[in-house]
C-alpha positions as CSV (number, residue, x, y, z in Angstrom):
1,X,113.1,130.3,35.9
2,X,109.8,130.2,34.0
3,X,107.0,127.7,34.2
4,X,106.9,124.5,32.2
5,X,104.0,124.4,29.8
6,X,105.1,121.8,27.3
7,X,107.0,118.5,27.5
8,X,108.5,117.5,24.1
9,X,109.7,114.0,23.3
10,X,110.6,113.0,19.7
11,X,107.5,113.9,17.6
12,X,105.2,114.4,20.5
13,X,104.3,117.5,22.6
14,X,102.5,117.3,25.9
15,X,100.6,120.5,26.4
16,X,100.1,120.9,30.2
17,X,97.8,124.0,30.0
18,X,95.3,122.6,27.5
19,X,95.7,119.0,28.7
20,X,96.4,117.8,25.2
21,X,98.8,115.5,23.4
22,X,100.1,116.5,20.0
23,X,102.0,114.5,17.4
24,X,103.6,116.4,14.6
25,X,101.4,119.3,15.6
26,X,98.2,117.2,15.2
27,X,96.0,116.7,18.3
28,X,96.0,113.1,19.5
29,X,92.7,112.0,21.2
30,X,93.2,111.0,24.9
31,X,90.8,110.7,27.7
32,X,91.3,112.9,30.7
33,X,92.6,110.1,32.9
34,X,94.9,108.8,30.2
35,X,96.4,112.3,29.8
36,X,97.0,112.6,33.5
37,X,98.6,109.1,33.6
38,X,101.0,110.2,30.9
39,X,101.7,113.5,32.6
40,X,102.7,111.7,35.9
41,X,105.1,109.4,34.1
42,X,106.6,112.2,31.9
43,X,107.2,114.5,34.9
44,X,108.9,111.6,36.7
45,X,111.0,110.7,33.7
46,X,113.6,108.0,34.4
47,X,112.1,107.1,37.7
48,X,109.8,104.3,38.9
49,X,106.3,105.4,39.5
50,X,104.3,102.9,41.6
51,X,100.9,101.7,40.4
52,X,99.3,102.6,43.7
53,X,100.6,106.1,43.5
54,X,99.1,106.7,40.1
55,X,95.8,105.2,41.1
56,X,95.5,107.1,44.3
57,X,96.2,110.5,42.6
58,X,94.0,109.9,39.5
59,X,91.1,108.1,41.0
60,X,91.5,109.6,44.5
61,X,89.1,108.0,46.9
62,X,87.4,105.7,44.4
63,X,88.1,102.0,44.6
64,X,89.4,100.7,41.2
65,X,91.1,97.6,40.0
66,X,94.6,97.6,38.6
67,X,93.1,96.7,35.3
68,X,91.7,100.3,35.0
69,X,95.3,101.6,35.1
70,X,96.5,98.8,32.9
71,X,94.0,99.7,30.2
72,X,95.2,103.4,30.2
73,X,98.8,102.3,30.0
74,X,97.8,100.0,27.1
75,X,96.1,102.9,25.3
76,X,99.1,105.2,25.8
77,X,101.5,102.6,24.5
78,X,99.3,102.1,21.5
79,X,99.1,105.8,20.9
80,X,102.8,106.6,21.5
81,X,104.3,103.5,19.8
82,X,108.1,103.0,20.2
83,X,110.9,105.4,20.7
84,X,113.9,105.8,18.3
85,X,115.5,102.8,19.9
86,X,112.5,100.7,19.0
87,X,111.5,100.3,22.7
88,X,108.2,101.4,24.2
89,X,108.2,104.9,25.8
90,X,106.5,103.4,28.9
91,X,108.4,100.5,30.5
92,X,106.6,98.1,32.8
93,X,108.5,97.3,36.1
94,X,106.8,93.9,37.0
95,X,104.8,93.9,40.1
96,X,105.8,97.5,40.9
97,X,104.8,100.2,38.4
98,X,106.0,102.0,35.3
99,X,108.8,104.2,34.1
100,X,108.9,106.7,31.2
101,X,111.9,106.1,28.9
102,X,113.0,108.8,26.4
103,X,114.6,112.2,26.2
104,X,112.4,115.0,27.5
105,X,112.6,118.6,26.4
106,X,110.9,121.1,28.8
107,X,109.5,124.2,27.2
108,X,108.9,127.0,29.7
109,X,106.5,129.9,29.5
110,X,109.2,132.5,28.9
111,X,110.8,130.4,26.2
112,X,107.9,129.7,24.0
113,X,108.3,132.8,21.9
114,X,111.9,131.7,21.0
115,X,111.0,128.0,20.7
116,X,113.9,127.2,23.1
117,X,114.1,124.2,25.3
118,X,116.6,122.3,27.4
119,X,117.3,118.6,27.3
120,X,117.6,117.1,30.7
121,X,119.2,113.7,31.2
122,X,117.1,113.0,34.3
123,X,114.0,114.9,35.2
124,X,114.1,116.4,38.7
125,X,111.1,117.0,40.8
126,X,112.1,120.5,41.7
127,X,111.8,121.4,38.0
128,X,108.2,120.2,37.8
129,X,106.5,123.5,38.9
130,X,103.5,125.3,37.3
131,X,101.9,127.0,40.3
132,X,101.0,123.6,41.6
133,X,98.0,123.3,39.4
134,X,98.7,120.4,37.1
135,X,101.9,119.0,38.6
136,X,102.5,115.7,40.3
137,X,105.5,115.6,42.6
138,X,107.2,113.1,44.8
139,X,106.7,114.1,48.5
140,X,108.8,113.4,51.5
141,X,107.1,110.1,52.0
142,X,108.4,108.9,48.6
143,X,105.0,108.8,47.0
144,X,103.6,110.8,44.0
145,X,101.3,113.6,45.1
146,X,98.9,115.7,43.1
147,X,99.5,119.4,43.9
148,X,96.1,120.6,42.9
149,X,93.6,119.8,40.2
150,X,90.3,118.6,41.7
151,X,91.6,119.3,45.2
152,X,92.8,122.8,44.7
153,X,90.9,125.7,46.2
154,X,89.1,128.3,44.1
155,X,91.8,130.8,44.9
156,X,94.4,128.7,43.1
157,X,92.3,128.2,40.0
158,X,93.9,131.1,38.1
159,X,94.7,131.9,34.6
160,X,98.2,131.6,33.4
161,X,98.5,135.4,33.4
162,X,98.0,135.3,37.2
163,X,100.8,132.9,38.0
164,X,103.5,134.2,40.2
165,X,106.8,134.9,38.4
166,X,110.3,135.3,39.8
167,X,110.2,138.9,38.6
168,X,106.6,140.3,39.1
169,X,107.6,143.8,38.0
170,X,108.7,142.7,34.6
171,X,105.7,140.4,34.3
172,X,103.0,143.0,34.9
173,X,104.6,145.9,33.1
174,X,103.5,144.5,29.7
175,X,100.1,142.9,30.2
176,X,98.7,144.1,26.8
177,X,101.6,142.5,25.0
178,X,101.1,139.3,26.9
179,X,97.4,139.3,26.0
180,X,98.2,139.7,22.4
181,X,100.7,136.9,22.5
182,X,98.2,134.6,24.2
183,X,95.5,135.5,21.7
184,X,97.9,134.9,18.9
185,X,98.9,131.5,20.2
186,X,95.3,130.5,20.7
187,X,94.5,131.5,17.1
188,X,97.5,129.7,15.7
189,X,96.6,126.6,17.7
190,X,93.1,126.7,16.5
191,X,94.2,126.9,12.8
192,X,96.7,124.1,13.3
193,X,94.1,122.0,15.0
194,X,91.7,122.5,12.0
195,X,94.4,122.0,9.5
196,X,95.7,118.7,10.9
197,X,92.4,117.0,11.8
198,X,92.4,113.6,10.2
199,X,89.9,113.2,7.4
200,X,87.6,110.2,8.0
201,X,84.7,110.4,5.6
202,X,84.4,106.6,5.2
203,X,82.7,106.0,8.5
204,X,84.7,102.8,8.8
205,X,86.3,101.9,12.1
206,X,87.0,98.1,11.7
207,X,87.8,95.6,9.0
208,X,87.9,91.9,8.3
209,X,90.0,90.4,5.5
210,X,88.3,87.3,4.3
211,X,90.1,84.4,2.7
212,X,90.4,84.9,-1.0
213,X,88.3,82.4,-3.0
214,X,90.0,80.2,-5.5
215,X,88.6,80.0,-9.0
216,X,89.7,78.5,-12.3
217,X,91.1,75.1,-13.2
218,X,94.0,75.2,-10.8
219,X,92.0,75.7,-7.6
220,X,93.1,72.7,-5.5
221,X,95.4,74.5,-3.1
222,X,93.0,76.3,-0.7
223,X,95.9,77.6,1.4
224,X,96.8,80.2,-1.3
225,X,93.6,82.3,-0.7
226,X,94.0,81.9,3.1
227,X,97.7,82.8,2.9
228,X,97.0,86.0,0.9
229,X,94.4,87.1,3.5
230,X,96.7,86.3,6.4
231,X,99.5,88.4,4.8
232,X,97.2,91.4,4.4
233,X,95.9,91.0,7.9
234,X,99.4,91.0,9.3
235,X,100.3,94.2,7.4
236,X,97.2,96.1,8.4
237,X,97.4,95.0,12.0
238,X,100.9,96.4,12.4
239,X,99.5,99.9,12.0
240,X,97.1,99.7,14.9
241,X,94.9,102.3,13.3
242,X,91.6,100.4,13.4
243,X,90.7,97.0,14.7
244,X,91.6,94.3,12.2
245,X,90.0,90.9,12.8
246,X,92.8,88.3,13.3
247,X,93.5,85.4,11.0
248,X,91.9,83.0,13.4
249,X,88.6,84.9,13.2
250,X,88.3,84.5,9.4
251,X,89.8,81.0,9.2
252,X,86.4,79.3,9.2
253,X,85.5,80.9,5.9
254,X,88.4,79.1,4.1
255,X,86.5,75.9,3.4
256,X,83.0,77.2,2.6
257,X,81.1,79.5,0.4
258,X,80.0,82.8,2.1
259,X,78.4,86.1,1.4
260,X,80.9,88.8,2.3
261,X,78.4,91.2,3.8
262,X,76.8,88.5,6.0
263,X,80.3,87.4,7.1
264,X,81.1,91.0,8.0
265,X,78.0,91.3,10.1
266,X,78.9,88.1,11.9
267,X,82.4,89.4,12.5
268,X,81.0,92.7,13.8
269,X,83.0,94.9,11.4
270,X,82.2,98.0,9.3
271,X,84.0,96.7,6.2
272,X,85.4,93.6,4.6
273,X,88.1,92.9,2.0
274,X,87.1,90.1,-0.3
275,X,88.8,88.7,-3.3
276,X,89.5,85.9,-5.7
277,X,92.7,84.1,-6.7
278,X,93.1,82.4,-10.1
279,X,96.3,80.5,-10.7
280,X,97.4,79.1,-14.0
281,X,100.9,77.6,-13.7
282,X,103.3,80.4,-12.8
283,X,100.7,83.1,-13.5
284,X,98.3,84.5,-10.9
285,X,95.4,86.9,-11.1
286,X,94.1,88.4,-7.9
287,X,90.9,90.5,-7.7
288,X,90.3,92.4,-4.5
289,X,87.3,94.5,-3.4
290,X,86.8,96.6,-0.2
291,X,83.1,96.6,0.8
292,X,81.2,98.8,3.2
293,X,78.9,96.6,5.3
294,X,76.2,99.1,6.1
295,X,75.1,99.4,2.5
296,X,77.1,96.8,0.6
297,X,78.8,99.5,-1.6
298,X,82.3,99.1,-3.0
299,X,84.9,101.5,-1.6
300,X,87.7,100.2,-3.8
301,X,88.4,97.4,-6.2
302,X,91.3,96.4,-8.4
303,X,92.8,93.4,-10.4
304,X,96.4,92.3,-10.2
305,X,98.0,90.1,-12.9
306,X,101.5,88.8,-12.0
307,X,103.7,85.9,-11.9
308,X,103.3,83.9,-8.7
309,X,106.9,84.7,-7.8
310,X,105.7,88.3,-7.5
311,X,103.0,87.5,-5.0
312,X,104.7,89.7,-2.4
313,X,104.3,92.8,-4.6
314,X,100.6,91.9,-4.9
315,X,100.2,91.7,-1.1
316,X,102.1,95.0,-0.6
317,X,99.9,96.8,-3.2
318,X,96.6,95.5,-1.7
319,X,97.6,96.4,1.9
320,X,98.7,99.9,0.8
321,X,95.6,100.6,-1.3
322,X,93.2,99.4,1.4
323,X,94.9,101.6,4.0
324,X,94.6,104.6,1.7
325,X,91.0,103.8,0.8
326,X,90.2,103.8,4.6
327,X,92.0,107.1,5.0
328,X,94.2,105.8,7.8
329,X,96.6,108.7,7.4
330,X,99.8,106.6,7.7
331,X,103.2,108.1,8.3
332,X,106.1,107.3,6.1
333,X,107.3,104.7,8.6
334,X,103.9,103.1,8.8
335,X,103.7,102.9,5.0
336,X,107.1,101.2,5.0
337,X,105.8,98.7,7.6
338,X,103.0,97.8,5.2
339,X,105.5,96.4,2.8
340,X,107.9,94.8,5.3
341,X,108.5,91.2,4.4
342,X,109.5,88.3,6.7
343,X,111.1,86.4,3.8
344,X,112.1,87.0,0.2
345,X,111.6,83.3,-0.8
346,X,108.2,82.5,-2.3
347,X,108.8,78.8,-1.6
348,X,109.5,79.5,2.0
349,X,106.5,81.8,2.2
350,X,104.2,79.1,0.7
351,X,105.4,76.5,3.1
352,X,104.8,78.9,6.0
353,X,101.3,79.7,4.9
354,X,100.5,76.0,4.7
355,X,101.8,75.7,8.2
356,X,99.5,78.5,9.4
357,X,96.6,76.9,7.7
358,X,97.0,73.6,9.6
359,X,98.0,75.3,12.8
360,X,94.6,76.9,12.9
361,X,92.8,73.5,12.7
362,X,94.4,72.3,16.1
363,X,93.9,68.6,15.7
364,X,96.8,66.2,16.4
365,X,97.3,65.4,12.7
366,X,97.0,69.0,11.6
367,X,99.4,70.3,14.2
368,X,101.9,67.6,13.1
369,X,101.5,68.8,9.5
370,X,102.0,72.4,10.6
371,X,105.3,71.4,12.2
372,X,106.4,69.8,9.0
373,X,105.6,72.9,6.9
374,X,107.2,75.4,9.3
375,X,110.3,73.2,9.3
376,X,110.3,73.3,5.5
377,X,109.9,77.1,5.5
378,X,113.0,77.3,7.8
379,X,115.0,75.0,5.6
380,X,114.3,77.3,2.7
381,X,115.0,80.5,4.7
382,X,117.0,80.0,7.9
383,X,116.3,83.6,8.9
384,X,112.5,83.3,8.7
385,X,111.7,84.5,12.3
386,X,107.9,84.1,12.2
387,X,108.3,80.6,10.9
388,X,110.4,79.7,14.0
389,X,107.7,81.4,16.2
390,X,104.9,79.4,14.7
391,X,107.0,76.2,14.8
392,X,107.5,76.9,18.6
393,X,103.7,77.4,19.1
394,X,102.9,74.2,17.2
395,X,105.1,72.3,19.6
396,X,103.4,74.1,22.4
397,X,100.0,73.0,21.2
398,X,101.1,69.4,20.8
399,X,102.4,69.5,24.4
400,X,99.3,71.3,25.8
401,X,96.7,69.0,24.3
402,X,98.7,65.9,25.2
403,X,99.1,65.0,21.5
404,X,102.7,63.7,22.1
405,X,104.3,61.0,24.1
406,X,107.6,62.8,24.2
407,X,106.5,65.7,26.3
408,X,109.9,66.9,27.5
409,X,111.4,66.7,24.1
410,X,108.5,68.6,22.5
411,X,108.6,71.5,25.0
412,X,112.4,71.6,24.6
413,X,112.0,72.0,20.8
414,X,109.4,74.8,21.5
415,X,111.9,76.6,23.7
416,X,114.7,76.4,21.2
417,X,112.5,77.6,18.3
418,X,111.0,80.5,20.4
419,X,114.4,81.7,21.4
420,X,115.6,81.6,17.8
421,X,112.6,83.6,16.7
422,X,113.3,86.3,19.2
423,X,116.9,86.4,18.3
424,X,116.1,87.0,14.6
425,X,113.3,89.5,15.2
426,X,112.1,90.8,18.5
427,X,109.2,92.8,17.0
428,X,107.0,89.8,16.1
429,X,104.0,89.2,18.5
430,X,103.9,85.5,17.7
431,X,107.4,85.1,19.1
432,X,106.4,86.5,22.5
433,X,103.2,84.4,22.5
434,X,105.2,81.2,22.0
435,X,107.8,82.2,24.5
436,X,105.2,82.9,27.1
437,X,103.9,79.4,27.1
438,X,107.4,77.9,27.3
439,X,108.1,80.1,30.2
440,X,105.1,78.6,32.0
441,X,105.3,75.0,30.9
442,X,109.1,74.5,31.1
443,X,110.4,77.1,33.5
444,X,107.3,77.9,35.7
445,X,108.3,81.5,35.3
446,X,104.9,83.1,35.5
447,X,106.2,86.7,35.8
448,X,108.2,86.4,32.6
449,X,105.2,84.9,30.9
450,X,103.1,87.9,31.8
451,X,105.8,90.3,30.5
452,X,106.0,88.4,27.2
453,X,102.2,88.4,26.7
454,X,102.0,92.1,27.5
455,X,104.6,92.8,24.9
456,X,102.7,90.6,22.4
457,X,99.5,92.6,23.1
458,X,101.4,95.9,22.7
459,X,102.6,94.8,19.3
460,X,99.3,93.3,18.2
461,X,96.3,94.6,20.3
462,X,93.7,92.6,18.3
463,X,95.5,89.3,18.6
464,X,93.0,87.0,20.3
465,X,95.5,84.3,21.2
466,X,97.6,86.7,23.1
467,X,94.6,88.1,25.0
468,X,93.3,84.6,25.9
469,X,96.6,83.4,27.3
470,X,97.1,86.7,29.1
471,X,93.7,86.3,30.6
472,X,94.6,82.9,32.0
473,X,97.7,84.4,33.6
474,X,95.7,87.2,35.2
475,X,93.4,84.5,36.6
476,X,96.4,82.7,38.0
477,X,97.4,86.0,39.7
478,X,93.9,86.2,41.2
479,X,92.9,89.2,39.0
480,X,89.5,87.8,38.1
481,X,88.1,91.1,36.6
482,X,91.2,91.6,34.5
483,X,91.0,88.0,33.2
484,X,87.3,88.4,32.4
485,X,88.1,91.6,30.5
486,X,90.9,90.0,28.4
487,X,88.6,87.1,27.5
488,X,85.8,89.6,26.5
489,X,88.2,91.5,24.3
490,X,89.4,88.3,22.7
491,X,85.9,87.2,22.0
492,X,85.0,90.7,20.6
493,X,88.1,90.6,18.3
494,X,87.5,87.0,17.3
495,X,83.8,86.4,17.6
496,X,83.7,83.3,15.4
497,X,86.5,81.4,17.1
498,X,85.4,78.4,19.3
499,X,88.5,79.0,21.4
500,X,87.7,82.7,22.2
501,X,84.0,81.8,22.9
502,X,85.0,78.9,25.1
503,X,87.6,80.9,27.1
504,X,85.1,83.7,27.7
505,X,82.6,81.1,28.8
506,X,85.0,79.8,31.4
507,X,85.5,83.2,32.9
508,X,81.8,83.8,33.0
509,X,81.4,80.5,34.9
510,X,83.9,81.6,37.5
511,X,82.0,84.8,37.9
512,X,78.9,82.6,38.4
513,X,77.2,84.1,35.3
514,X,75.8,80.8,34.1
515,X,73.2,82.1,31.7
516,X,75.6,84.1,29.6
517,X,78.2,81.3,29.9
518,X,75.7,79.0,28.2
519,X,75.3,81.3,25.3
520,X,79.0,81.4,24.5
521,X,79.5,77.7,25.1
522,X,76.7,76.9,22.7
523,X,78.3,79.2,20.2
524,X,81.7,77.5,20.5
525,X,80.1,74.1,19.8
526,X,78.1,75.5,16.9
527,X,81.3,77.0,15.3
528,X,83.4,73.9,15.6
529,X,81.8,70.8,17.2
530,X,85.0,68.8,17.1
531,X,87.2,71.4,18.7
532,X,89.0,69.9,21.8
533,X,86.7,69.8,24.9
534,X,84.0,72.3,23.7
535,X,81.3,69.7,24.1
536,X,82.5,68.7,27.5
537,X,82.4,72.3,28.5
538,X,78.8,72.7,27.2
539,X,77.7,69.7,29.2
540,X,79.2,71.3,32.3
541,X,77.5,74.5,31.6
542,X,74.1,72.8,31.2
543,X,74.6,71.2,34.6
544,X,75.4,74.5,36.2
545,X,72.2,75.9,34.7
546,X,70.3,73.2,36.4
547,X,69.9,70.9,33.4
548,X,71.7,67.6,34.2
549,X,69.4,65.8,31.8
550,X,71.0,67.9,28.9
551,X,74.5,67.2,30.3
552,X,74.6,63.4,30.6
553,X,73.8,62.4,27.0
554,X,76.6,64.7,25.7
555,X,79.2,63.3,28.1
556,X,78.2,59.7,27.4
557,X,79.1,60.4,23.8
558,X,82.3,62.3,24.5
559,X,83.8,59.5,26.6
560,X,84.3,57.8,23.2
561,X,86.3,60.7,21.8
562,X,90.0,60.2,22.4
563,X,91.0,63.8,23.2
564,X,87.9,64.3,25.4
565,X,87.6,60.9,27.1
566,X,89.0,61.6,30.6
567,X,87.6,65.0,31.0
568,X,84.2,63.7,30.0
569,X,84.5,60.8,32.4
570,X,85.4,63.2,35.3
571,X,82.5,65.5,34.5
572,X,80.1,62.6,34.2
573,X,81.2,61.2,37.6
574,X,80.9,64.6,39.2
575,X,77.3,65.0,37.9
576,X,76.4,61.4,39.0
577,X,77.8,62.2,42.5
578,X,75.8,65.5,42.8
579,X,72.6,63.9,41.6
580,X,72.6,60.9,44.0
581,X,74.1,58.3,41.6
582,X,77.0,57.5,43.9
583,X,77.5,53.9,42.7
584,X,78.0,55.1,39.1
585,X,80.3,57.9,40.2
586,X,82.4,55.5,42.3
587,X,82.8,53.2,39.3
588,X,84.1,56.0,37.1
589,X,86.4,57.2,39.9
590,X,88.0,53.8,40.2
591,X,88.5,53.7,36.4
592,X,90.1,57.2,36.4
593,X,92.5,56.1,39.2
594,X,93.4,52.9,37.4
595,X,94.3,54.9,34.2
596,X,95.9,57.9,35.7
597,X,99.3,57.0,34.2
598,X,97.7,57.3,30.8
599,X,95.7,60.5,31.4
600,X,98.0,62.2,33.8
601,X,95.0,64.4,34.8
602,X,95.1,64.5,38.5
603,X,92.7,67.5,38.5
604,X,90.0,65.1,37.3
605,X,90.7,62.9,40.4
606,X,90.6,65.9,42.6
607,X,87.2,66.9,41.2
608,X,85.5,63.6,41.5
609,X,87.0,62.9,45.0
610,X,85.7,66.2,46.2
611,X,82.2,65.5,44.8
612,X,82.1,62.1,46.6
613,X,83.0,63.8,49.9
614,X,86.6,62.6,50.0
615,X,88.0,66.0,50.9
616,X,91.4,64.9,52.1
617,X,92.0,62.7,49.1
618,X,90.9,65.5,46.8
619,X,93.4,67.8,48.5
620,X,96.2,65.4,47.9
621,X,95.4,65.2,44.2
622,X,95.4,69.0,44.0
623,X,98.9,69.0,45.5
624,X,100.0,66.7,42.7
625,X,98.4,68.9,40.1
626,X,100.5,71.9,41.3
627,X,103.7,69.9,41.5
628,X,103.6,67.6,38.5
629,X,101.2,68.4,35.8
630,X,101.9,70.9,33.0
631,X,98.4,72.4,33.0
632,X,95.2,72.3,35.0
633,X,92.1,71.1,33.3
634,X,90.0,74.3,33.6
635,X,86.9,72.4,32.5
636,X,87.0,70.5,35.8
637,X,88.2,73.3,38.0
638,X,85.5,75.6,36.7
639,X,82.8,73.2,38.0
640,X,84.5,72.7,41.3
641,X,85.0,76.3,42.1
642,X,81.6,77.4,40.7
643,X,79.6,74.8,42.7
644,X,81.5,74.7,46.0
645,X,82.0,77.6,48.3
646,X,85.4,76.2,49.5
C-alpha cells in the first residue's frame, strides 16, 4: 500500500520523516512537542483525542500540567489559523480533549514521484502506518499509543530505505535509483527551504502603536489621536505575526506628553509607531513614523493629507506600510484583513472611538459616557458589530463594579448586545469577551465562558482583557498554575495597565509570593492611583509582607472613597483582628452587617467573621456568596486564603 510520509491539508504539509510543517512550501517553525501534538491530532482526524492520551504519549512519565498542552494547542492554532470554512483546524471538546477538523490528503512513499494523494473522509487507524516509528495509533484500550520514537529499540531506528514493503523484491531491485531519488528530493527540499525563508532584517519582534498627538488650532478632541492608534492596533493584531501591544497598554499616553523611545522601553517593545494629527475643519493631516527602539532610528515615515471623511483610507495605508516595513510577509488574505473595516460611516466610527476612549477609563461616569457613544454609533450604523460588543462590555463593567442600581436590567442589556454582536460578526474577539462575562454573571455557565474566552484568545492572542478573564476562570477551575500563567502573559502584553498588574499581583498572592506581589501592586497604584480597589489591594499586600503599619493609613483613607469603602472597611477590620485590636474589628464588623443591603458584599462579612474566630458564621456568609452575589471580592478572598491554611 505504501507508507504515508506526508499529510496535506489546504496550504499545509505535515512532513512525517523530517518532522516539519510546511505552508506553501515554506518551513513553519514548530517545537518538537508541538509537532508531535499536531501529528497525533492529524492522524486521528475527525476523532476525539483525549488530553490525557496526548500528554501521556508526548511527555511520557513526566508530570505536567494541562496548561503545557494548552499552550502547544494555542501555538498550533495561531500557526494554522482557520480552515476554508472560517473555523479553527483544532476544535476543543470541553473537559475532554481535541479534534482535528479539515480534509486530509495522505501522500505515500510510492506516490511522491507522481504527486498523487487520496482524500479520505475519515482517517482510519489502520492507514496510519510508517514502520511504527512516528505513528500514534488507538489501541484496544481505546487510548492513543506511541508506536516507537523515544521508546523504540535501536533495531527499529532505520532509514526509510530499510522499511519493509509489501513487495520486497521490487523494492530492492533498484536501490541506486531510490538513492538518486532521495538525494534529489533532499536537494530540492534544501533549495526550497533556502528560497522560502522569510527575510527579517529589521530585528524587530514587537511593536506598540502610540496615540497620535494632536497639533494645530483644532486640537480639542483628544479621542481622534487615540482612535487612529486603536484602529491601527486592531489591524496589525489580526495578523498575529508579532506581538502588538493592546490599546489598553498605550491608553495612558493619551493625556500626557511622552518621549516615544522611552515609552517603547516601558512597554517592552522593539519598535513604536508614533504620529501627529492636525485637523482643520474637514481637512486632516496625519504624520506617522516607525521608530526602532534600540537606536532611535526611523524605519519608515510618511505624511497623509486627506479629507476627514477619508480617515479610513489613511488608517489602511498606515497599517499596510507598517506591516511591509517590518517585513511581516503577509499573504494576500492577510493584506486584505489589514484594510477590513467594521463600518463605512465616519460618524459612527468617531462615536465608537469616543466610546472606546471612555471605556478605558473605567469610572462610573466614564462608563456611562461610553454606553452613550456606543449607542450613538449603533444608531448611525445598525450593523456595527464591534460597537455592539463594546456596548455589551460597558454594561458588564457597570454591573461588575456595582455602578448601577438596576443590576438585572443592566446584565440583560449586556446579554442582548453581546448576542447581536456575535450574530453580526463571529470573528471579533471583543464579542466573545463580552459574552463570556454574561455567561458567568447571568447564566452561571462557566464552561461556556471558558470556551468563549479561548476563542477570544485565539482571535487576539495579545488581548490582555481576554487573558485576565480567562485566568480568573482557570482559577475557578482550580488550575492555579494556568491562571498564574495567563495573568503573567496579560501583564507582559500590557505592562502599563493597572488592571493587568493588579490581576498578576492577586495570583502571586495566592501562590504566597508576597515579595513579587508587592512590586506589581505598587506599580498598579503608580500607574493609576484612582483605579478601583488598587490601593485596597496594596494595603492588603503590605500586611501580608508583615507591614501593618503601612496598610492601616491607606485603608483609613480608602474608606472615604465610594467605590472602595466596603472592601477597605473589611480589610481594615481583618488587620485589626489579626493585630489584637478586637474591639475596633468588632465595631467595623457590626457596621458591615448593618449596611449589607447597600454593599451586598457577603464575602467581606465572611472574611471579618473568620478573622474574629467566628468560623460557623463565616461559613454561612460564604454560602450566601456562592448563592446570591454576582462576583466574589478577590481582594478579600486573597487575604483569607493566603493567611489561613483552611
